[in-house]
C-alpha positions, 0 to 999 in steps of 0.5 A: 650396310653390314647386313647380308642381302638375305638378312635385309630381305628376310627382316620384314618376315622375321619382324612379323613372324611369318613362317619358319626360318626355312620358309623365310629363307625360301621366300627370300630366294623367290623374291630375289629371283623375281626381281632378276637377281641370282639368289645363290650368288647375291644372298650372302653379299653386302649392299656395298658390293652392288651397283645402284640398279642392283641395290634398287632391285634388292630394295624392291624385293624387300618391299614385296616380302609382306605381299603389300597391296600398295607400294609407295615409290619415292624417287625410285630411279632419280639416282640411276643412269637412264638405261638402268632407270628403264630397267627398274621402271620395267621391273616395277611395271612387271611387279605391279602386274604380277602381284596386283599392286597399286603403285604411288609413284613420287617423282620430279621427272615428268618423262618418267611420270608419264611413262609409268602413270595411269593417273597423275596428281600435280602438287605445289607447296603441299597443295594439289593443283591438278589431277588427270590421266597422263594423256590429258595432263600432258596435252591439255593442262588447265592449271597454270603451274602444270602448264609451266611444268609440262612446258619445261620438259625437253623435246627430242627435236630441238627445232620443234616449236613449243610454248613456254610458260615463264614462272616469275620469282622464287618459290615461297617458303613452305613454312609460311606459304601465301594466303589463298592459292599458294601459286598466286605469287608466281601465276600470270593469271592471279587476281585479288580473289586468288589471295583472298580465297583458296581454290578448291579442287573441281572437276572441269572434265570427266576425270580431270580436276583442277584447283584454280579460280582462273583455269586455262 
């Protein structure tokens, strides 16, 4: 928190000895401008002087300093207001296209996931349940956990009909998960086979994979 913005963004370049100090300083300015910040105004200021959205822009600039091919975004907008979330998501999409990035986007917000993803992986207690494109996953989920998740997303029209899938009980301990399928203790379709044998990820349609003995 005591570092200036310029030092924060430059640090990866300095650690990996990329360029001269002058070249690194120029690169910092380029990165800050790329994420929508005025480099001359922000470079000597401290992080606590910025809003949450501005801090996230600074973090993105820092993450791009070494020109990565893969960027892992772990809940990048969860602490931001909805209007700021949209700005940051648009920025990430712009950076993805500009720098040819692959984004791994980790989030619990299904609306955000749908907006940014070309392929979605649903996990439960550390195991992959389902993998599919967003259109398929949100309209035709095959795993019972995915079905319940999609059914929990609020709809803009409160009077619109919807099918909710009730999940019973509490999540098991990740330290001592159930045998077989980890979702079986809460799944309405669970059988003895689910307790005895862990389901493997199988392709049920082109590009659509499900780990379930009794998919929907």
